N, CA, C and O of each residue as an XYZ file, in Angstrom:
840
protein
N     113.634    100.920     89.163
C     112.621    101.002     88.119
C     111.249    100.726     88.725
O     111.090     99.797     89.517
N     110.277    101.521     88.356
C     108.929    101.379     88.896
C     107.948    101.103     87.757
O     108.007    101.731     86.701
N     107.046    100.150     87.995
C     106.009     99.844     87.019
C     104.771     99.359     87.758
O     104.848     98.963     88.921
N     103.629     99.391     87.077
C     102.371     98.994     87.691
C     101.723     97.887     86.882
O     101.826     97.852     85.655
N     101.048     96.978     87.587
C     100.440     95.822     86.927
C      99.049     95.583     87.513
O      98.869     95.587     88.731
N      98.079     95.377     86.641
C      96.712     95.063     87.064
C      96.552     93.543     87.045
O      96.948     92.877     86.089
N      95.966     93.007     88.117
C      95.819     91.557     88.240
C      94.375     91.239     88.615
O      93.822     91.809     89.555
N      93.778     90.324     87.867
C      92.413     89.902     88.173
C      92.450     88.744     89.173
O      93.133     87.744     88.952
N      91.717     88.889     90.264
C      91.624     87.840     91.268
C      90.158     87.472     91.461
O      89.266     88.151     90.952
N      89.914     86.388     92.204
C      88.537     85.979     92.479
C      87.827     86.955     93.411
O      86.615     86.858     93.604
N      88.570     87.892     93.988
C      87.970     88.916     94.851
C      87.842     90.255     94.130
O      87.393     91.239     94.717
N      88.237     90.291     92.853
C      88.188     91.534     92.095
C      89.551     91.920     91.546
O      90.490     91.125     91.587
N      89.659     93.122     91.039
C      90.876     93.599     90.393
C      91.848     94.175     91.414
O      91.515     95.102     92.153
N      93.052     93.615     91.445
C      94.116     94.112     92.317
C      95.143     94.861     91.481
O      95.139     94.782     90.252
N      96.027     95.592     92.166
C      97.087     96.307     91.473
C      98.405     96.089     92.209
O      98.461     96.165     93.437
N      99.462     95.818     91.450
C     100.800     95.679     92.019
C     101.697     96.764     91.441
O     101.816     96.892     90.223
N     102.321     97.539     92.305
C     103.309     98.528     91.882
C     104.684     97.985     92.219
O     105.020     97.770     93.383
N     105.467     97.769     91.179
C     106.788     97.152     91.316
C     107.875     98.204     91.493
O     107.940     99.179     90.743
N     108.717     97.999     92.479
C     109.942     98.784     92.668
C     111.082     97.770     92.533
O     111.445     97.086     93.490
N     111.627     97.693     91.334
C     112.482     96.571     90.949
C     113.951     96.825     91.240
O     114.498     97.873     90.898
N     114.579     95.842     91.879
C     116.018     95.888     92.126
C     116.769     95.444     90.872
O     116.298     94.574     90.140
N     117.927     96.037     90.625
C     118.707     95.682     89.436
C     119.214     94.247     89.514
O     119.157     93.515     88.526
N     119.703     93.845     90.665
C     120.184     92.477     90.852
C     119.422     91.866     92.022
O     119.962     91.698     93.115
N     118.181     91.544     91.776
C     117.305     91.084     92.850
C     117.620     89.659     93.274
O     117.918     88.791     92.453
N     117.544     89.445     94.594
C     117.683     88.087     95.137
C     116.427     87.653     95.872
O     116.241     86.473     96.169
N     115.553     88.638     96.166
C     114.291     88.376     96.837
C     113.215     89.308     96.286
O     113.514     90.368     95.737
N     111.968     88.896     96.440
C     110.827     89.786     96.215
C     110.105     89.944     97.551
O     109.782     88.954     98.207
N     109.854     91.180     97.948
C     108.999     91.460     99.098
C     107.660     91.929     98.559
O     107.542     93.038     98.038
N     106.643     91.069     98.691
C     105.282     91.442     98.312
C     104.584     91.909     99.573
O     104.418     91.133    100.515
N     104.171     93.171     99.603
C     103.653     93.741    100.841
C     102.389     94.551    100.572
O     102.320     95.329     99.622
N     101.387     94.349    101.436
C     100.100     95.005    101.237
C      99.769     95.942    102.402
O     100.449     95.952    103.428
N      98.731     96.708    102.217
C      98.312     97.749    103.155
C      97.345     97.196    104.196
O      97.031     96.006    104.214
N      96.883     98.096    105.060
C      95.944     97.716    106.097
C      94.499     97.893    105.670
O      94.199     98.128    104.500
N      93.606     97.773    106.658
C      92.171     97.802    106.374
C      91.626     99.214    106.180
O      90.498     99.381    105.716
N      92.414    100.232    106.531
C      91.908    101.586    106.421
C      92.775    102.511    105.605
O      92.543    103.720    105.591
N      93.770    101.973    104.922
C      94.691    102.815    104.155
C      95.224    102.082    102.948
O      94.810    100.963    102.646
N      96.153    102.728    102.260
C      96.689    102.148    101.042
C      98.200    102.071    101.064
O      98.826    102.152    102.121
N      98.781    101.912     99.879
C     100.227    101.734     99.772
C     100.987    103.034     99.967
O     102.216    103.052     99.901
N     100.257    104.134    100.210
C     100.939    105.393    100.511
C     101.415    105.445    101.961
O     102.041    106.425    102.365
N     101.135    104.422    102.741
C     101.581    104.379    104.139
C     103.085    104.612    104.225
O     103.846    104.121    103.392
N     103.509    105.368    105.243
C     104.909    105.811    105.331
C     105.897    104.643    105.382
O     106.975    104.723    104.793
N     105.542    103.565    106.077
C     106.462    102.434    106.172
C     106.585    101.692    104.847
O     107.679    101.277    104.466
N     105.468    101.523    104.144
C     105.515    100.841    102.850
C     106.326    101.648    101.834
O     107.125    101.088    101.084
N     106.117    102.951    101.817
C     106.860    103.795    100.885
C     108.352    103.818    101.210
O     109.185    103.829    100.304
N     108.694    103.826    102.502
C     110.107    103.804    102.896
C     110.777    102.512    102.454
O     111.901    102.536    101.953
N     110.099    101.390    102.635
C     110.670    100.108    102.222
C     110.845    100.051    100.701
O     111.855     99.550    100.208
N     109.860    100.565     99.962
C     109.943    100.553     98.498
C     111.074    101.434     97.995
O     111.641    101.173     96.934
N     111.406    102.475     98.746
C     112.488    103.379     98.361
C     113.857    102.791     98.669
O     114.790    102.944     97.880
N     113.984    102.124     99.804
C     115.298    101.700    100.300
C     115.698    100.293     99.849
O     116.853    100.077     99.483
N     114.777     99.341     99.869
C     115.157     97.937     99.697
C     115.736     97.574     98.324
O     116.646     96.747     98.258
N     115.237     98.167     97.213
C     115.792     97.764     95.916
C     117.309     97.923     95.814
O     117.955     97.151     95.105
N     117.884     98.892     96.494
C     119.339     99.075     96.461
C     120.071     97.959     97.196
O     121.292     97.837     97.093
N     119.321     97.145     97.938
C     119.902     96.040     98.694
C     119.482     94.688     98.131
O     119.509     93.683     98.841
N     119.098     94.659     96.864
C     118.799     93.396     96.192
C     117.411     92.842     96.445
O     117.162     91.660     96.207
N     116.503     93.684     96.926
C     115.142     93.228     97.193
C     114.157     94.032     96.344
O     114.016     95.243     96.514
N     113.482     93.341     95.432
C     112.412     93.969     94.664
C     111.180     94.068     95.544
O     110.783     93.085     96.170
N     110.574     95.240     95.598
C     109.385     95.445     96.430
C     108.157     95.546     95.532
O     108.098     96.367     94.618
N     107.176     94.685     95.820
C     105.897     94.716     95.111
C     104.838     95.228     96.074
O     104.423     94.506     96.980
N     104.398     96.470     95.885
C     103.356     97.043     96.729
C     101.999     96.625     96.180
O     101.642     96.964     95.051
N     101.251     95.891     96.986
C     100.003     95.281     96.533
C      98.798     96.046     97.057
O      98.657     96.257     98.262
N      97.933     96.459     96.139
C      96.662     97.080     96.508
C      95.556     96.044     96.347
O      95.291     95.554     95.249
N      94.926     95.729     97.457
C      93.860     94.735     97.458
C      92.673     95.217     96.610
O      92.477     96.422     96.449
N      91.880     94.278     96.068
C      90.767     94.657     95.180
C      89.805     95.686     95.769
O      89.334     96.565     95.046
N      89.507     95.597     97.052
C      88.564     96.565     97.640
C      89.111     97.977     97.562
O      88.361     98.939     97.398
N      90.423     98.091     97.682
C      91.054     99.416     97.622
C      91.054     99.942     96.183
O      90.775    101.116     95.945
N      91.368     99.063     95.233
C      91.364     99.458     93.817
C      89.963     99.906     93.399
O      89.810    100.812     92.579
N      88.961     99.273     93.962
C      87.569     99.590     93.622
C      87.079    100.879     94.270
O      85.959    101.319     94.010
N      87.914    101.486     95.113
C      87.553    102.752     95.713
C      86.730    102.649     96.983
O      86.200    103.650     97.464
N      86.618    101.439     97.533
C      85.869    101.268     98.779
C      86.723    101.727     99.963
O      87.952    101.690     99.909
N      86.059    102.152    101.018
C      86.774    102.715    102.163
C      86.955    101.726    103.310
O      87.740    101.966    104.228
N      86.229    100.620    103.252
C      86.304     99.640    104.329
C      86.650     98.284    103.754
O      86.068     97.860    102.756
N      87.597     97.602    104.380
C      88.031     96.304    103.895
C      86.955     95.241    104.118
O      86.172     95.350    105.062
N      86.906     94.222    103.268
C      85.964     93.120    103.459
C      86.445     92.154    104.540
O      87.436     92.416    105.222
N      85.749     91.058    104.686
C      86.076     90.059    105.694
C      87.452     89.453    105.431
O      87.915     89.443    104.291
N      88.115     88.943    106.488
C      89.447     88.344    106.328
C      89.518     87.287    105.229
O      90.501     87.238    104.490
N      88.496     86.441    105.108
C      88.534     85.392    104.077
C      88.622     85.996    102.684
O      89.302     85.454    101.812
N      87.932     87.123    102.467
C      87.977     87.779    101.160
C      89.352     88.396    100.910
O      89.851     88.371     99.784
N      89.963     88.950    101.957
C      91.329     89.476    101.820
C      92.293     88.361    101.426
O      93.181     88.558    100.596
N      92.110     87.196    102.026
C      92.974     86.059    101.700
C      92.807     85.643    100.237
O      93.780     85.292     99.571
N      91.578     85.683     99.749
C      91.322     85.337     98.341
C      92.067     86.298     97.409
O      92.691     85.873     96.437
N      91.995     87.577     97.714
C      92.712     88.555     96.899
C      94.211     88.323     96.918
O      94.877     88.438     95.890
N      94.742     87.994     98.096
C      96.186     87.772     98.232
C      96.627     86.533     97.450
O      97.663     86.542     96.786
N      95.831     85.474     97.538
C      96.142     84.279     96.751
C      96.161     84.611     95.256
O      96.973     84.078     94.500
N      95.268     85.487     94.852
C      95.151     85.824     93.435
C      96.347     86.572     92.881
O      96.672     86.442     91.701
N      97.013     87.366     93.735
C      98.174     88.120     93.231
C      99.458     87.299     93.324
O     100.473     87.677     92.739
N      99.425     86.194     94.042
C     100.663     85.465     94.325
C     101.397     84.979     93.071
O     102.619     85.116     93.008
N     100.702     84.414     92.064
C     101.426     83.988     90.863
C     102.223     85.128     90.218
O     103.294     84.893     89.657
N     101.710     86.351     90.293
C     102.405     87.493     89.684
C     103.678     87.838     90.453
O     104.714     88.117     89.848
N     103.604     87.821     91.787
C     104.797     88.185     92.565
C     105.823     87.059     92.577
O     107.008     87.293     92.816
N     105.362     85.831     92.318
C     106.288     84.697     92.250
C     106.887     84.520     90.855
O     107.840     83.759     90.684
N     106.340     85.212     89.865
C     106.757     85.043     88.468
C     108.240     85.292     88.217
O     108.833     84.603     87.388
N     108.877     86.277     88.920
C     110.308     86.472     88.690
C     111.173     85.265     89.044
O     112.350     85.226     88.687
N     110.605     84.280     89.742
C     111.358     83.075     90.058
C     112.260     83.203     91.274
O     113.146     82.374     91.480
N     112.043     84.232     92.077
C     112.847     84.470     93.274
C     112.055     84.092     94.518
O     110.826     84.034     94.471
N     112.745     83.831     95.640
C     112.014     83.628     96.888
C     111.155     84.852     97.184
O     111.595     85.986     96.992
N     109.927     84.621     97.653
C     109.000     85.728     97.924
C     108.752     85.831     99.426
O     108.333     84.867    100.067
N     109.014     87.006     99.970
C     108.661     87.314    101.345
C     107.250     87.899    101.319
O     106.985     88.883    100.629
N     106.356     87.282    102.077
C     104.974     87.740    102.148
C     104.866     88.765    103.260
O     105.214     88.480    104.406
N     104.387     89.957    102.932
C     104.360     91.015    103.930
C     103.091     91.825    103.907
O     102.302     91.756    102.965
N     102.907     92.593    104.958
C     101.759     93.480    105.023
C     101.795     94.293    106.294
O     102.518     93.982    107.241
N     100.995     95.345    106.291
C     100.844     96.142    107.507
C      99.431     95.936    108.046
O      98.465     95.898    107.283
N      99.319     95.804    109.359
C      98.036     95.656    110.040
C      97.244     94.472    109.474
O      97.705     93.334    109.559
N      96.062     94.718    108.900
C      95.274     93.612    108.349
C      96.060     92.840    107.289
O      95.903     91.628    107.149
N      96.900     93.551    106.551
C      97.740     92.890    105.553
C      98.751     91.942    106.168
O      99.111     90.933    105.563
N      99.214     92.266    107.378
C     100.133     91.373    108.088
C      99.420     90.097    108.493
O     100.002     89.014    108.433
N      98.167     90.215    108.905
C      97.392     89.024    109.252
C      97.214     88.132    108.028
O      97.345     86.912    108.127
N      96.920     88.724    106.887
C      96.775     87.950    105.649
C      98.072     87.202    105.342
O      98.047     86.015    105.015
N      99.195     87.895    105.446
C     100.495     87.276    105.147
C     100.752     86.083    106.056
O     101.239     85.047    105.603
N     100.427     86.227    107.339
C     100.639     85.124    108.280
C      99.722     83.946    107.977
O     100.157     82.795    108.000
N      98.462     84.230    107.696
C      97.484     83.157    107.485
C      97.780     82.323    106.253
O      97.471     81.132    106.221
N      98.376     82.933    105.238
C      98.539     82.251    103.942
C      99.971     81.841    103.629
O     100.220     81.245    102.581
N     100.920     82.147    104.515
C     102.347     81.974    104.192
C     102.706     80.545    103.817
O     103.339     80.314    102.786
N     102.308     79.587    104.641
C     102.676     78.192    104.388
C     102.007     77.677    103.122
O     102.644     77.029    102.291
N     100.737     77.967    102.985
C      99.962     77.525    101.823
C     100.568     78.011    100.507
O     100.613     77.267     99.527
N     101.036     79.266    100.490
C     101.536     79.854     99.247
C     103.027     79.607     99.017
O     103.553     79.921     97.949
N     103.695     79.052    100.004
C     105.124     78.786     99.846
C     105.993     80.008    100.038
O     107.054     80.113     99.422
N     105.567     80.932    100.879
C     106.363     82.134    101.156
C     107.687     81.757    101.812
O     107.755     80.818    102.605
N     108.726     82.494    101.475
C     110.036     82.253    102.076
C     110.079     82.761    103.512
O     110.824     82.236    104.339
N     109.274     83.788    103.809
C     109.254     84.408    105.131
C     108.061     85.346    105.178
O     107.377     85.555    104.176
N     107.817     85.916    106.371
C     106.743     86.883    106.558
C     107.301     88.134    107.229
O     108.040     88.053    108.210
N     106.932     89.292    106.681
C     107.223     90.576    107.309
C     105.902     91.160    107.774
O     105.048     91.515    106.962
N     105.736     91.258    109.106
C     104.490     91.755    109.693
C     104.718     93.145    110.275
O     105.363     93.295    111.313
N     104.190     94.143    109.609
C     104.318     95.532    110.037
C     103.072     95.925    110.822
O     101.954     95.768    110.332
N     103.259     96.435    112.043
C     102.120     96.835    112.874
C     101.091     95.718    112.979
O      99.909     95.922    112.701
N     101.552     94.530    113.385
C     100.633     93.395    113.502
C      99.560     93.738    114.545
O      99.890     94.081    115.680
N      98.273     93.646    114.163
C      97.200     93.999    115.104
C      96.918     92.833    116.053
O      96.018     92.025    115.822
N      97.702     92.770    117.114
C      97.617     91.646    118.048
C      96.232     91.518    118.657
O      95.771     90.414    118.949
N      95.567     92.658    118.847
C      94.206     92.663    119.378
C      93.561     93.996    119.013
O      94.268     94.957    118.709
N      92.226     94.070    119.037
C      91.581     95.366    118.838
C      91.974     96.312    119.982
O      92.213     95.857    121.100
N      92.042     97.610    119.717
C      92.415     98.549    120.786
C      91.530     98.397    122.022
O      90.303     98.387    121.928
N      92.176     98.279    123.176
C      91.444     98.171    124.429
C      90.842     96.807    124.706
O      90.132     96.635    125.697
N      91.117     95.822    123.839
C      90.529     94.492    124.018
C      91.607     93.400    123.918
O      91.580     92.573    123.007
N      92.555     93.409    124.866
C      93.651     92.435    124.795
C      93.193     90.985    124.888
O      93.922     90.072    124.503
N      91.977     90.778    125.401
C      91.471     89.407    125.511
C      91.139     88.803    124.145
O      91.037     87.584    124.011
N      90.971     89.660    123.131
C      90.665     89.178    121.774
C      91.962     89.075    120.967
O      92.166     89.788    119.984
N      92.814     88.181    121.407
C      94.147     88.070    120.816
C      94.124     87.355    119.460
O      93.361     86.414    119.240
N      94.992     87.840    118.559
C      95.172     87.183    117.254
C      96.553     86.539    117.172
O      97.081     86.319    116.082
N      97.130     86.241    118.331
C      98.481     85.690    118.372
C      98.588     84.374    117.615
O      99.648     84.042    117.084
N      97.483     83.621    117.565
C      97.547     82.327    116.881
C      97.878     82.487    115.402
O      98.550     81.634    114.822
N      97.411     83.581    114.783
C      97.739     83.806    113.369
C      99.232     84.039    113.198
O      99.852     83.490    112.288
N      99.806     84.855    114.074
C     101.236     85.150    114.009
C     102.064     83.900    114.281
O     103.002     83.594    113.546
N     101.713     83.191    115.331
C     102.481     82.012    115.722
C     102.307     80.866    114.729
O     103.122     79.944    114.690
N     101.258     80.924    113.936
C     101.004     79.858    112.976
C     101.554     80.109    111.588
O     101.282     79.334    110.671
N     102.320     81.174    111.408
C     102.825     81.508    110.069
C     103.650     80.375    109.472
O     103.538     80.097    108.278
N     104.472     79.722    110.276
C     105.200     78.545    109.820
C     106.452     78.820    109.015
O     107.062     77.887    108.493
N     106.847     80.066    108.902
C     108.059     80.449    108.163
C     108.782     81.524    108.981
O     108.183     82.085    109.899
N     110.053     81.830    108.676
C     110.737     82.906    109.389
C     109.919     84.191    109.340
O     109.487     84.621    108.270
N     109.710     84.797    110.499
C     108.817     85.950    110.590
C     109.475     87.081    111.370
O     110.092     86.863    112.413
N     109.330     88.295    110.843
C     109.799     89.484    111.541
C     108.610     90.407    111.767
O     107.898     90.765    110.829
N     108.404     90.789    113.035
C     107.368     91.756    113.394
C     108.046     93.096    113.655
O     109.021     93.173    114.403
N     107.523     94.147    113.035
C     107.995     95.505    113.305
C     106.817     96.249    113.925
O     105.783     96.432    113.284
N     106.983     96.680    115.189
C     105.850     97.195    115.952
C     106.180     98.524    116.607
O     107.263     98.696    117.166
N     105.250     99.459    116.538
C     105.408    100.728    117.226
C     105.350    100.547    118.728
O     104.551     99.756    119.228
N     106.188    101.269    119.454
C     106.223    101.159    120.904
C     104.954    101.607    121.579
O     104.708    101.267    122.736
N     104.129    102.380    120.857
C     102.886    102.889    121.424
C     101.690    102.491    120.564
O     100.735    103.255    120.423
N     101.750    101.289    119.992
C     100.686    100.824    119.101
C      99.489    100.340    119.932
O      99.628     99.396    120.708
N      98.322    100.970    119.782
C      97.162    100.555    120.569
C      96.634     99.171    120.199
O      95.848     98.585    120.943
N      97.064     98.650    119.047
C      96.665     97.308    118.632
C      97.600     96.236    119.216
O      97.446     95.051    118.918
N      98.544     96.641    120.026
C      99.468     95.694    120.647
C     100.855     96.290    120.761
O     101.556     96.453    119.763
N     101.248     96.613    121.982
C     102.610     97.105    122.205
C     103.577     95.926    122.204
O     103.169     94.801    122.494
N     104.855     96.161    121.883
C     105.815     95.055    121.811
C     105.826     94.148    123.046
O     105.957     92.931    122.914
N     105.691     94.725    124.235
C     105.735     93.924    125.457
C     104.544     92.981    125.589
O     104.587     92.036    126.377
N     103.488     93.228    124.828
C     102.297     92.384    124.900
C     102.424     91.106    124.068
O     101.630     90.180    124.232
N     103.406     91.052    123.188
C     103.513     89.901    122.300
C     103.979     88.668    123.057
O     104.814     88.766    123.956
N     103.445     87.514    122.699
C     103.850     86.276    123.365
C     105.243     85.852    122.918
O     105.760     86.328    121.907
N     105.837     84.950    123.685
C     107.075     84.341    123.228
C     106.760     83.485    122.009
O     105.695     82.873    121.934
N     107.677     83.441    121.065
C     107.432     82.644    119.870
C     108.620     82.681    118.937
O     109.605     83.378    119.179
N     108.508     81.928    117.882
C     109.609     81.797    116.919
C     109.503     82.900    115.867
O     109.268     82.636    114.688
N     109.680     84.133    116.318
C     109.661     85.273    115.398
C     110.542     86.373    115.978
O     110.758     86.443    117.188
N     111.046     87.232    115.092
C     111.808     88.389    115.535
C     110.879     89.554    115.792
O     109.817     89.653    115.178
N     111.269     90.437    116.697
C     110.428     91.591    117.028
C     111.285     92.843    117.118
O     112.212     92.922    117.924
N     110.962     93.817    116.283
C     111.659     95.103    116.269
C     110.707     96.163    116.803
O     109.582     96.292    116.320
N     111.153     96.919    117.792
C     110.335     98.004    118.322
C     110.751     99.334    117.708
O     111.937     99.657    117.640
N     109.772    100.091    117.267
C     109.999    101.448    116.790
C     109.574    102.379    117.919
O     108.376    102.568    118.131
N     110.520    102.966    118.651
C     110.185    103.747    119.837
C     109.152    104.841    119.551
O     109.249    105.573    118.566
N     108.166    104.928    120.439
C     107.124    105.962    120.409
C     106.142    105.824    119.251
O     105.165    106.570    119.191
N     106.374    104.892    118.331
C     105.535    104.786    117.145
C     104.126    104.317    117.444
O     103.920    103.455    118.298
N     103.143    104.889    116.734
C     101.771    104.414    116.855
C     101.513    103.344    115.795
O     102.461    102.782    115.247
N     100.245    103.054    115.498
C      99.931    101.975    114.562
C     100.417    102.282    113.146
O     100.660    101.369    112.357
N     100.559    103.576    112.827
C     101.080    103.969    111.520
C     102.535    104.392    111.571
O     103.047    104.990    110.624
N     103.214    104.081    112.691
C     104.613    104.444    112.939
C     104.835    105.956    112.982
O     105.954    106.432    112.794
N     103.772    106.694    113.228
C     103.945    108.125    113.484
C     104.468    108.299    114.908
O     104.036    107.600    115.825
N     105.405    109.240    115.088
C     105.942    109.506    116.426
C     105.606    110.946    116.814
O     105.599    111.830    115.958
N     105.329    111.189    118.092
C     105.011    112.553    118.531
C     106.192    113.496    118.302
O     107.348    113.077    118.366
N     105.905    114.735    118.043
C     106.975    115.714    117.799
C     107.889    115.874    119.019
O     109.060    116.227    118.884
N     107.346    115.614    120.197
C     108.146    115.758    121.419
C     109.011    114.524    121.694
O     109.821    114.543    122.622
N     108.857    113.454    120.907
C     109.573    112.205    121.171
C     111.068    112.349    120.903
O     111.493    113.154    120.073
N     111.853    111.555    121.620
C     113.302    111.567    121.421
C     113.674    111.007    120.056
O     114.708    111.369    119.493
N     112.841    110.132    119.526
C     113.043    109.567    118.197
C     112.241    110.380    117.185
O     111.022    110.494    117.311
N     112.914    110.945    116.183
C     112.230    111.720    115.152
C     111.570    110.814    114.122
O     111.827    109.610    114.092
N     110.716    111.394    113.275
C     109.999    110.604    112.273
C     110.936    109.938    111.275
O     110.766    108.761    110.956
N     111.922    110.678    110.781
C     112.855    110.078    109.830
C     113.654    108.963    110.486
O     113.906    107.927    109.872
N     114.049    109.177    111.729
C     114.801    108.148    112.451
C     113.955    106.885    112.644
O     114.462    105.768    112.544
N     112.673    107.076    112.918
C     111.776    105.933    113.080
C     111.717    105.099    111.800
O     111.759    103.870    111.849
N     111.619    105.779    110.656
C     111.579    105.059    109.378
C     112.910    104.374    109.086
O     112.944    103.294    108.497
N     114.004    105.010    109.500
C     115.318    104.398    109.294
C     115.484    103.138    110.141
O     116.155    102.193    109.726
N     114.876    103.126    111.323
C     114.893    101.909    112.141
C     114.188    100.785    111.396
O     114.684     99.660    111.341
N     113.030    101.095    110.822
C     112.265    100.085    110.082
C     113.066     99.552    108.896
O     113.274     98.345    108.769
N     113.512    100.457    108.035
C     114.194     99.999    106.820
C     115.517     99.321    107.147
O     115.875     98.326    106.515
N     116.246     99.845    108.124
C     117.536     99.256    108.473
C     117.412     97.839    108.984
O     118.165     96.953    108.581
N     116.451     97.628    109.879
C     116.291     96.291    110.438
C     115.743     95.312    109.404
O     116.112     94.137    109.406
N     114.871     95.786    108.527
C     114.350     94.904    107.478
C     115.459     94.530    106.499
O     115.535     93.380    106.066
N     116.320     95.483    106.145
C     117.467     95.178    105.271
C     118.337     94.100    105.919
O     118.712     93.128    105.263
N     118.657     94.268    107.195
C     119.474     93.275    107.903
C     118.806     91.902    107.874
O     119.460     90.891    107.619
N     117.528     91.875    108.132
C     116.788     90.618    108.172
C     116.756     89.929    106.812
O     116.935     88.714    106.730
N     116.531     90.692    105.746
C     116.474     90.070    104.424
C     117.809     89.451    104.021
O     117.845     88.519    103.217
N     118.894     89.962    104.571
C     120.203     89.365    104.261
C     120.313     87.944    104.811
O     121.100     87.143    104.306
N     119.535     87.631    105.834
C     119.570     86.280    106.395
C     118.723     85.303    105.592
O     118.775     84.095    105.822
N     117.935     85.831    104.639
C     116.982     84.999    103.908
C     117.503     84.526    102.557
O     116.976     83.563    102.000
N     118.523     85.183    102.021
C     119.016     84.783    100.710
C     119.744     85.908    100.018
O     120.225     85.736     98.898
């Protein structure tokens, strides 16, 4: 079942699109990156697959996106928006996995402990700006403080899997995937297979959470 909800936050009006599981045991609240929306291929794949496995997926559109702006605001403002939607995603009374892709993954990591998230799902975590590995954001990932799964494209310019530090988190590589998990047509791994890797591993991981 799919439904949409408008939520007022201190950063503006957000929107949550619910993909509800019939017998839910978890809620995955997951947001988009700084340059795109919930139409991202990985977010849509998770919303399609996870409800059949007892996970309600709440796709969160940050206020800047709802307002039609093309560029995300500062990280602190993103955090304010995320805090504002949290009561709505926690309302079903189930453990909530805080998730996001790219900038949304950073938000999930930064706020997980404060909001009482059961875990963090970090899709395409932007470990550093492209070409600038010295500007690492590893401290945000390592500071999440809850069970964390990173799903990263093998060819992500924001941080390839081998660049990630050792830490208390799981790491799934999507072969040949770029920052949006797109794979080249010549790659041994096809696009559908890449998405199946993402959804399959996330399903397995959520089973360990409840």
